[in-house]
C-alpha positions in Angstrom: 16.5 -4.0 5.5 12.9 -4.4 5.2 11.0 -7.5 4.2 7.8 -7.4 2.2 5.1 -8.2 4.3 2.7 -11.0 3.7 -1.0 -10.7 3.0 -3.4 -12.7 5.5 -5.9 -15.0 3.9 -8.9 -13.1 2.4 -11.8 -12.0 4.7 -15.5 -10.9 4.3 -16.9 -8.5 5.9 -20.9 -8.3 6.8 -21.0 -6.2 4.0 -20.3 -9.3 1.5 -17.0 -7.9 0.4 -14.3 -9.9 0.5 -10.4 -8.1 0.8 -6.7 -9.2 1.6 -5.1 -6.8 4.3 -1.2 -6.3 4.6 0.7 -4.2 7.2 -0.6 -3.3 11.1 0.9 -0.2 11.1 0.8 3.4 8.6 -1.6 5.4 6.6 -4.3 2.7 5.3 -3.9 2.6 1.3 -7.2 0.7 -0.6 -6.9 -0.8 -4.3 -9.6 -1.6 -6.6 -9.2 -3.8 -9.4 -10.7 -3.5 -13.1 -13.5 -5.3 -14.6 -12.7 -9.0 -14.6 -10.0 -9.0 -12.7 -9.7 -9.9 -8.9 -8.1 -8.7 -5.1 -4.8 -11.0 -5.8 -4.0 -9.4 -8.9 -2.4 -6.6 -6.3 -0.8 -9.3 -4.3 2.8 -8.1 -5.2 1.9 -4.4 -4.1 0.1 -5.4 -0.9 3.6 -7.5 -0.2 5.5 -3.9 -0.7 3.7 -1.4 0.1 2.4 -3.4 3.6 5.9 -2.9 5.4 5.0 0.8 6.5 1.3 1.2 5.6 -2.3 -0.9 6.0 -3.4 -2.2 2.7 -6.1 -3.7 1.4 -7.2 -5.0 -1.5 -10.8 -5.8 -2.1 -12.8 -8.0 -4.6 -15.9 -5.9 -6.2 -19.2 -6.8 -6.2 -19.4 -9.1 -8.9 -15.9 -10.9 -8.7 -14.3 -12.8 -6.3 -15.7 -13.4 -3.5 -17.8 -10.6 -3.5 -21.6 -11.5 -4.6 -22.8 -8.8 -7.2 -25.9 -7.7 -4.9 -27.3 -4.6 -6.2 -24.3 -3.2 -7.0 -24.4 -2.9 -10.7 -23.5 0.1 -11.4 -20.3 2.5 -10.9 -21.8 4.6 -8.3 -23.2 2.0 -7.0 -19.9 0.0 -6.3 -18.5 3.0 -4.9 -21.0 3.5 -2.0 -19.8 -0.2 -1.1 -16.4 0.9 -1.1 -17.1 3.7 0.8 -18.9 1.4 3.4 -16.3 -0.4 3.6 -13.9 1.9 4.3 -16.5 3.4 6.7 -16.7 0.1 8.6 -13.3 -0.9 8.7 -12.6 2.8 10.5 -10.0 4.0 7.6 -9.9 7.8 7.2 -7.7 10.0 4.7 -7.1 6.5 2.4 -4.7 6.8 -0.3 -7.0 5.1 -2.9 -5.8 3.1 -5.5 -8.3 2.0 -8.7 -7.1 -0.4 -11.6 -8.6 0.1 -15.2 -12.2 -0.1 -14.4 -11.6 0.2 -10.7 -10.0 3.9 -11.4 -13.5 4.7 -12.8 -15.4 3.4 -9.6 -12.3 5.2 -7.3 -13.2 8.6 -9.2 -16.7 7.8 -8.2 -15.6 7.3 -4.7 -13.3 10.5 -4.6 -15.9 12.7 -6.0 -18.5 11.5 -3.2 -16.5 11.3 -0.5 -13.4 13.6 -0.8 -13.4 13.4 3.3 -12.1 9.8 2.6 -9.9 10.2 0.4 -6.6 12.2 0.7 -4.5 10.8 -2.2 -5.8 9.4 -5.5 -3.9 7.0 -7.7 -5.4 6.2 -11.3 -3.9 3.0 -13.0 -4.9 2.5 -16.9 -8.0 4.2 -15.6 -10.9 3.5 -17.6 -12.5 7.0 -16.7 -14.9 7.8 -19.5 -14.3 4.7 -20.9 -16.8 5.8 -24.2 -13.0 7.0 -25.2 -11.5 4.1 -25.0 -10.7 2.4 -28.9 -13.4 0.6 -30.3 -12.0 -2.4 -29.3 -12.5 -2.1 -26.1 -15.9 -2.6 -26.0 -16.6 -5.7 -28.0 -18.5 -7.3 -25.7 -20.9 -4.8 -26.0 -22.0 -5.7 -29.4 -25.1 -6.9 -30.2 -25.8 -10.0 -30.6 -22.2 -11.4 -30.5 -21.0 -9.5 -27.6 -22.2 -11.8 -25.3 -21.9 -15.0 -26.7 -17.9 -13.4 -27.3 -17.8 -13.2 -23.4 -19.1 -16.6 -22.8 -16.6 -18.2 -25.3 -13.7 -16.0 -23.1 -14.7 -17.6 -20.1 -15.2 -21.1 -21.4 -11.8 -20.9 -22.9 -10.6 -19.6 -19.4 -12.4 -23.0 -18.2 -10.3 -25.0 -20.1 -6.7 -23.9 -19.4 -7.4 -23.6 -15.8 -5.2 -26.6 -15.0 -2.5 -24.8 -16.3 -3.5 -21.0 -15.5 -4.3 -21.9 -11.8 -0.3 -23.0 -11.6 1.3 -19.7 -11.9 1.4 -18.4 -8.4 0.5 -15.0 -7.0 4.4 -14.1 -6.6 5.3 -14.9 -10.3 7.8 -12.2 -10.5 6.2 -10.2 -13.1 6.4 -10.1 -16.6 3.5 -10.7 -19.4 2.5 -13.8 -19.9 2.2 -15.6 -16.0 0.1 -12.3 -15.0 -2.0 -12.8 -18.4 -2.4 -16.4 -17.4 -3.5 -15.8 -14.1 -5.7 -13.6 -14.6 -7.8 -15.8 -17.5 -7.7 -18.5 -14.8 -9.9 -16.0 -12.5 -11.9 -14.3 -14.7 -13.4 -17.9 -16.3 -15.1 -18.2 -12.8 -17.0 -14.7 -12.5 -20.8 -14.9 -12.8 -21.4 -13.7 -16.6 -24.6 -11.7 -15.9 -23.2 -9.9 -13.3 -19.9 -9.1 -15.5 -21.6 -7.6 -18.3 -24.3 -5.8 -16.3 -21.3 -3.7 -14.6 -19.1 -3.9 -18.0 -22.5 -1.5 -19.8 -22.3 0.6 -16.5 -18.8 1.4 -17.2 -19.0 2.5 -20.8 -22.6 4.3 -19.7 -20.7 6.6 -16.9 -19.4 10.0 -18.0 -17.1 11.7 -15.9 -16.1 14.4 -17.9 -16.6 17.8 -16.3 -16.9 16.4 -12.9 -13.4 16.0 -13.0 -12.1 19.4 -11.9 -13.7 19.0 -8.7 -11.3 16.5 -7.6 -9.1 18.5 -5.1 -6.9 15.9 -3.4 -3.4 15.1 -4.7 -3.5 12.8 -8.1 -1.1 10.7 -9.6 -2.1 9.0 -12.7 0.0 6.0 -14.1 -0.3 4.3 -17.6 1.6 1.3 -18.9 3.7 2.5 -21.8 2.3 -0.5 -24.5 -0.8 -0.5 -22.8 -3.3 -0.6 -26.0 -6.6 -0.9 -24.0 -6.5 2.3 -22.0 -3.7 3.6 -24.1 -1.6 6.0 -22.6 -3.1 8.9 -24.5 -5.9 8.5 -22.7 -4.2 8.2 -19.2 -2.1 11.6 -20.5 -5.8 13.2 -21.0 -7.4 12.1 -17.9 -4.4 13.3 -15.9 -5.0 16.9 -17.9 -8.5 17.1 -16.8 -7.7 16.7 -12.9 -6.2 19.9 -11.2 -2.6 19.4 -10.8 -1.9 15.8 -11.6 1.0 14.2 -12.4 1.1 11.6 -15.2 4.0 8.7 -15.2 4.5 5.8 -17.6 5.8 2.7 -16.7 8.4 1.4 -19.2 7.6 -1.6 -21.2 4.2 -2.3 -19.0 0.8 -3.2 -20.6 -2.6 -2.9 -18.9 -0.9 -4.1 -15.7 1.6 -2.1 -14.5 1.7 -3.2 -10.7 1.4 -7.1 -11.6 3.8 -6.8 -14.7 6.6 -4.5 -13.3 5.9 -5.0 -9.6 9.3 -3.0 -8.5 8.5 -0.6 -10.2 5.3 0.3 -10.1 6.3 0.4 -6.0 9.0 2.9 -6.9 6.6 5.1 -8.1 3.7 5.3 -5.5 6.7 6.0 -2.9 8.2 8.9 -5.0 4.6 10.1 -5.0 4.3 9.5 -1.3 8.0 11.0 -0.8 7.1 14.4 -2.8 3.9 15.4 -0.6 5.5 14.6 2.8 8.1 17.4 1.3 5.3 19.7 -0.1 3.5 19.8 3.4 7.3 20.2 5.6 
């Protein structure tokens, strides 16, 4: 029986990116979190997939231990991820992108199809302007900035409680939500807001038809931020893409239903291996 690999402590590259790494052997997997999130969101996925893959979870610029610098657009974020992969010597990667990280993953896959062998889009905020109106609450004129600062202030007030939630929390809804709020409270708000505006300004649209790598689109069954209908529409616009819903998950299935999420990813790999055989 395999035991889950333990992610190593956070590292920093010469590019200024902070990342976690698990697994010393096997094909490379790169994981991108969403807006206001953090590399530790992938903790359970790192431990599970790191048994037989080399897994990397990055703090995107403007999040966690990675300063924003000039990377305030989705295209610039994608360029930084590509530079990370090149610097680490990674080739033919499986690229997992969650929420805004899914939109970054699409930009990277379009710009560097030579790098991305498989694409996994998890509750991906691709073409975010088509998401429900409340998803753009922080862009409301006048009020959006205030709401963001109030959200962070609330998170800071709750940190004595929320920081007690371990990375290996077992899934569910409440504890993952508490842990996410503990991180969001610490990020620099001006940078977050710049990236947020870029997310809603970026259009993938017809460019999605250019994607040719095997693609899996995953939706949390109960996600209201990126509803299942949005993810199904995304899958329909990518040639050959498969679509899967994870029962009982909200917007963060890798964190809320980690065992089910691992099963879905490994099913993708098994199907592709069978197809190549």
